[in-house]
N, C-alpha and C positions, 0 to 999 in steps of 0.2 A: 497221737494220731499219725505216727510215722510207721512205715513198713520197713522191717529189718532187711538189709541188703541180701542176706542169705536166702530170702524168699523170692528174689527176682529170678525169673528163668534165665538160663545161660545158653549162649550159642554153642552148638556142638563143635563148630569149627575152631573158634578162637577163645571160647569161654568168657566172652564179653556179655554184659547184661543185654537181654533182649528188650525190644521196645514194641509197643503196639503200632501197627501200620495203619494209622488213621489219617484221614485228610483234614487234619486240624492245624497243621503247621507245615513248615518246609521240609519235614523229614519223611513225608509220604513217599513210598517207593513204588513208582509205576514204571518199572524197567522191563527189559526183555522177558524176564521170568514172569512178571505180572501179566504181560500180554499173551504169553504162551498159555498160562493158566486160564485166562479169559477165553482163548480160542478153544481149549479143551472143554470148558464149561458150555460154551455156545454149541459145540458139536454134540455134546451129551443131550442138551435140551432139544436140539434139532432132531436127533435120532429117536427121541421119545415123545415128541410134541403131541401126538395124537393117541397116546396110550394112557393107561391109568397112571397118573403121576401125583405124588405128594410134594408140594413145594413148602418146605418148612423153614421159616425164618426165625432165628433165635437171637434176640438182643440187637436187632438192626434198628438204628435210630434214623433221624432225619439228616444226618451229616452228609451222606451220599446216597439218597434213596434211588438214584438212577442205576446203581450197580446191582442191587438185590431187590429191594422192596417193590419198585414200580414194575420191573420185568416180571416178578412173580405174580403180581396182580394181573398183568396183561396175559401171561401164559395161562393162568387159571381162567380168565375170562374167555379166551379163545378156544379152550379145550373143555368140552362138557364132561370129560372123564377126569379132570384134574381137581385137586383139593388143596386148599391153602391153610397152613397153620402158622400163627404168629405167637411167639412167646416173648413178651417184653414187659418188664415190670412197670415201666412208665409210659408205654405207647403201644398197646395191643389194639389194633383196629384194622379195618379193611374197607374198601369201597362197597357201597350197597349192591353194586352189580354182581358181586361174587359172594355176598353174605350167606346165601343158601348152601355154598360149598366151601365154607371157611369156619375155623375155630380160632378165636383170639383169646389168649390167656394172659391176663395182666398179673404176672407173678415173676418172682426171681427164678431164673433158670436153675440155679443150684438147688432151690427148694423142690422144683419139679423133678429133677434127676434123683434127689434123695428119696422122694416119695415113690419112685418106681420100684416094682418088685425086682429082686436080683436076677430073675430069669429073663427080663426084658433086655 
């Protein structure tokens, strides 16, 4: 049950092992780059908020739902032309308020991607 070190992704800058940026311990990086990306995301959402939009959430759990999950639910609720998709093996669900404009798939993302035709 161990992962060989050669399978760890490496940083392109210094070849150190990469780590997931999860808010589970004191290594979560919410620095200037994080805030710049958040701003770009907010601007993208704002520019398209009343258009046909697909909000697709893949593997987002309840560690930090205020960053992706809850906003996607809210954006879908506020825009009648929006649609929400959740792919999560252990937690695919959405509020009843958007249920008619949502698909929740309780499966492993790798299995879903493998099942897609090559042309997609």
